[in-house]
Residue, then its C-alpha position, 0 to 999 in steps of 0.5 A: m472503507e466508507q463502512w469502516i469510517r461510519e462504524r468507527d468501531r476499531p482500526h481496520w487495515i488494508a494490505v496493497t501488495g503484489s508479487h514482491g509482498a507475496l514472495e516475502a510472505h512465502k519466504h518469511p512466516d512472520f511476515r506471512s502472519v502480518l499480511r494475514s492479519a489484514d482486514l482486506s488484501v488487494p493485489d497491486g500487480m497485474w500478475a498477482a491479480r491474475v494468480a489470485a483470480k485463478k486461485l479463488s476462481c473469481d474476477t479479481r482485478q488489479v488495484r494499484g496503490a496510487d489508483l486506490l489513493a486517487a479514487f479515495c481522495e476524489l471521494a473524500s473531497s466531496k464527502g469530507y473524509t480526512n487523511y493523514f500521510y505517514g512516511d517518505t520524505e518531507e519534500t515528497l509529502a509536501l509535493a503530493s499533498d499540494r498536487l492532490k489538493k489541487k486535483y481534488p478541491g476540498l480534499q482534507i489532508v489533516g496531517a503528514y509526518s516524515p519519520p527520521f531515517r534511523e531507529i525511532t526511540p520508544d518515546e518518539d514512537a509514542q509521541i508519533v502515535e499520540k499525535m496521530n490519535r489526537i488528529n484522529p483522521d478517517v484514513l491513515w496512509v502509511a508509506l514506509g515501503l514493504p515490508k516495513q510499513e506492514k510490520w509497523i501497522f501490525a505492531h501499532r494497530e491496537r494503539l491507533q484510532a484511525p478506522v482505516i489504515v492503508a499500507i500504500g507503498a510508493a503511491i505518495k511518491f507517484h502523486s508527488g510527481k517525483v516518480q512517473p507511474a507506469p501508464r495504464w497500458a503497461s499495467q494492464s498488460g502485466l509490464e509495469w515491472f518492465w516500465r519501472l525497471l527502465h525508469e527506476p533501475r536502481q530501486v526496482w532491479r532486484r524486485a523485477l529481475v529476482y523476485g518476479p521470476q521467483f514469484a512466477a515459478l512458485s505461482l505456476w507450481e502452486l496452480a499446477g498442484r491445484r489442478k492435479s488435486k481436482 
């Protein structure tokens, strides 16, 4: 991210996705193309990281969106990198911005915008992009939820000027304090899905109870096929 900020030659975007995103890409070729366009893709879930490690035969570790945001904010507070948040509600953006600035003194959050919960007109869309480009942040964090945020980045990447764009999912919500993130032990043991199911059943039940098993079955099938082909 620092290299892209220094070079500032074009927008680069990062996909932070786990089993949900991988399954959406498996089912929908158009979304698969979107994810494949990312300059960097990191596994948000422990199981996604483990599957990736086996497929790539390398040490692939989980990179949670909230952890990536926190790590960069700590770095940005000392180096002066600027940040812009796009997505979620005005309340969530305000809470997250305030908490992050208190935790990382000197952090520059130069803008935050909560889009209306309806279809945006072409004129509104152009105004939003123009405002982002006028502020010209080092990193644009997009929190519209999967797959909307990835599709938005894909559709706008040629018009945006920020050198780094990150599809951050629920990370801003976690940092706002409105949603309790899973503890480290749950994440490292691959039980983050269960933790979130207990604390956010209405929001994540489908992802945990439907998408999770499907991702596991497809991953085992793919890995078994790779072993047979060797």
